[in-house]
DRENKE-951791 format. One record per residue (C-alpha): x, y, z. Coordinates in steps of 0.25 Angstrom, whole numbers, plus 5000, padded with zeros to 4 digits. Example, Ala and Ser with C-alpha at 12.3 -4.5 7.8 and 13.67 -1.06 7.14 Angstrom:
DRENKE-951791
504949825031;505549965029;
***
This chain:
DRENKE-951791
500050005000;501150105003;501850064990;500550094982;500350224989;501850264987;501650234972;500350314971;501050434977;502250414968;501350404956;500550524959;501850604963;502450574949;501150604942;501150744949;502650764946;502450734931;501350834930;502350944934;503151024924;504751024926;504751154934;503651104943;504350974945;505651044949;504851134959;504051024965;505250934966;506051034973;504851074982;504750924986;506150914990;506051044998;504850985006;505550855008;506750925013;505951005022;505250885028;506550805030;507250925037;506050945046;506250805052;506750805066;507950715063;508350825052;508450935063;509450955074;508551065080;507051095076;506951175064;505751255059;505051195047;505251325039;506751315041;506751165037;505951205024;506951325022;508151225023;507551125014;507251225003;508651295005;509351155004;508551114991;508651244985;510151244988;510051374994;510751365008;509851475015;509551415029;508751465041;509351365050;510651295051;510851165043;511851105053;511151155066;509751125062;509850995054;510350855057;511250775048;509950725041;509450865040;510750905034;510650785024;509250825020;509750965017;510950915009;510050825001;509150944998;510351024993;510850914984;509450894978;509351044976;510751054971;510650954959;509150964957;508050874963;507850804949;509350784946;509650664955;508350594953;508450604937;509850564937;509450434945;508350414936;509350424924;510350334930;509350224933;508450234920;509450294911;508350394906;507550514912;506050544910;505650674902;505050724915;506450714922;507150784910;506150904910;506350924925;507850914924;507851014912;507151114921;507951084934;509251104926;509451204915;510351134905;510851154891;510051074880;511251004876;511350934890;510750794892;510050784905;510650644908;512050694907;511750824914;511150744926;512350654927;513250774927;512450844938;512450724947;513850684945;514450824946;513550854958;513950734967;515450734962;515650884966;514850864979;515750744983;517050824979;516550934987;516150844999;517550794999;518250924998;517350985010;517750865018;519250895017;518851045020;517951015032;518850895038;519850995045;518651075050;517650965056;518050855065;516750775063;517050685051;515550655048;515250805048;516450835039;515850745029;514450795030;514850935029;515650905017;514550835010;513550945014;514351065010;514750994997;513350974992;512851104998;513951174990;513851104977;512351124977;512551274981;511651254993;512451335004;511951245015;513051225025;513251145038;513951275044;513051385049;513951495044;514151415030;515651425027;515951555035;516851485044;517651435032;517751555024;519351545024;519351395021;519751405006;519551245004;518151255009;517751375001;518351314989;517551184990;516251264992;516551354980;516951234971;515651164975;514651284974;515251324960;515151184955;513751174959;513351314954;513951314940;512951204937;512751074931;512751124916;514151184918;514651054924;514050964913;514451054902;515951064907;515950904909;515450884895;516550974890;517550904898;517050764894;517050814880;515550794879;515450934874;516451014866;516351144874;515751204886;514351264884;514051414884;513151394895;514251344904;515151454900;514151554903;513851494916;515251484921;515651624916;514451694922;514551624935;516051654937;515951794932;514851834942;515551754953;516851834951;516151964951;515451934964;516751884970;517552014967;516352094973;516452024986;517952004986;518252154984;516952214989;516552145002;517052235014;516952125024;518052045018;518952155012;519952155024;520051995025;521151915018;521151915003;520951755003;519851765013;519151875005;519251784992;518651664999;517451725005;517151814992;517251694983;516551604992;515351694994;515151734979;515351584975;514251544985;513351654980;513351634965;513351484967;512251504976;512851404986;512751504998;513851465007;514551585013;515951605020;515651745026;514351805032;513451855020;512751955029;514052035031;514352055016;514252195010;513052235002;513852234988;514352094991;512952044995;512352104982;513352024974;513051894982;511551924980;511851934965;512651804965;511451734972;510451794962;511251744950;511651614955;512451514947;512251414935;510951354930;510751204933;511651204945;511451194960;511551344961;510351444962;510151584958;509651644945;510751574938;511951634931;511451604917;510251694920;511151804923;511951794911;510651784902;510151914908;511451984906;511451934892;510051984890;510452124895;511652134887;510952094874;509952204877;510952314880;511752274867;510452264859;510752124855;509652034849;510251914855;510551884870;511951824870;512951794881;514451784877;513951774863;513051664864;511551684862;510651654874;509351574870;508051654872;507451544882;508751554891;508551704891;507051694894;507351604906;508451694911;507551814911;506451734917;507351684928;507951814931;506551884933;505951774940;507151754949;507251904952;505751914955;505751804965;506951854972;506351994973;504951934978;505651854989;506451974994;505152054994;504451955002;505651935012;505552085014;504252065020;504551945029;505951975033;506552085041;507852095034;508552195025;508352185010;509752145007;509652025016;508251985010;508851994996;510051914999;509251805006;508151794994;509251794984;510051684991;508751604992;508251614978;509651594973;509751474982;511051524988;510951525003;511851645007;511151735017;511351865024;510951795037;509451805037;508951665033;508751615047;508051745051;506951735040;505551735044;504651605040;504051685028;505551725024;505951585025;504851545016;505151645005;506651605005;506151455004;505351484992;506451564985;507451454988;506551354982;506251444970;507751464968;508051324968;506951284958;507251404949;506351524947;505951484933;505651334937;504851394949;504051484940;503751374930;503351274941;502351374947;501751424934;501851294926;500351284923;500351434918;501651404910;501051284903;499751354900;500551464893;501351364885;500051304880;499451434876;500751474868;500651334861;499251364857;499651494851;500751444844;499951334837;
***
């Protein structure tokens, strides 16, 4: 009888899921994982001390969205089991909830359904020449290879610091996954502030976060070039890497030369903290090696811009995406020069990509503005702190000026919503909510065309 009931529930669930469009499937899938994470984190054996339901929901959403904002301490409030649940959510959010299941399906049956393909194409924005099967394999292999390397490196970095071998192993694994998935969750209450001068630790974090933030498209493309599956590196990869490191370099110089709180510190220390902060902002990793609230206004604005832009598409990072920024710049440049075509480094950008970039830019900015507007009613905080917090949330960054724990219940709910939207993607979120209207419009256009 229980087996029959299970089969009935499973059949109805699959029937419901198949009625959804790809955007709704992604939305619903992430939502279900968020709720499951909330339930598991609410269990008594997941908590060291009693934690409010809103804080466990906040933690679950922040972990799944790979944001890193926290209203309570990960180490002080959650047991090893609770921390393991958080790490699992981070891994799911980092590589995409459909990636692992689709890869397992592909490994066992040697084929994937049309439904899986449609969802994967919406979860990852990939060039048309990429095969989903090869792309999936590169995502899984690259993710776990880099995370294992990161865990081993972290172990050697943490071994002289911690005497407990089990904790050394656990903190190494936890921070490796959290870094690569650009989640920003840490087992240390002050993140990496205590290790700001530790070059080895800083280097590991920077290596992992950049590896995750450059994106699976770049990795797959470079691997195909190295293995001679393709003759040259694609224009998309060149555009992403050039734009990413250009923006990063500019922001680094702004903090290195413009932040007054570090100007009188040793040159090597200034270099470390400036590089660590800017990398963790643009990769949306969210670790910090110095208190963010102490930074000057000009540097805070540069960090807000980095969090707003984010890193590469089809990566573990969040933000509006660096490709959206380059497309917007290309549009402005073409209009100023009165050119008929929109180009970037001599290459024409397709019209559908431009439309997507403009839509993302407008929708992303509108949601950010609305969230700050709502927070101004619920929170007794200055505008700069609210803007920083909201940008960090929708960009799934995790950096904060220290107000996350002081948010009201309504403020936490607003941040939860925009963290979730930031992970799902603003366009995917919009299409998931307005799916029926969209289908209706398409039908009308088809009738007119006929």
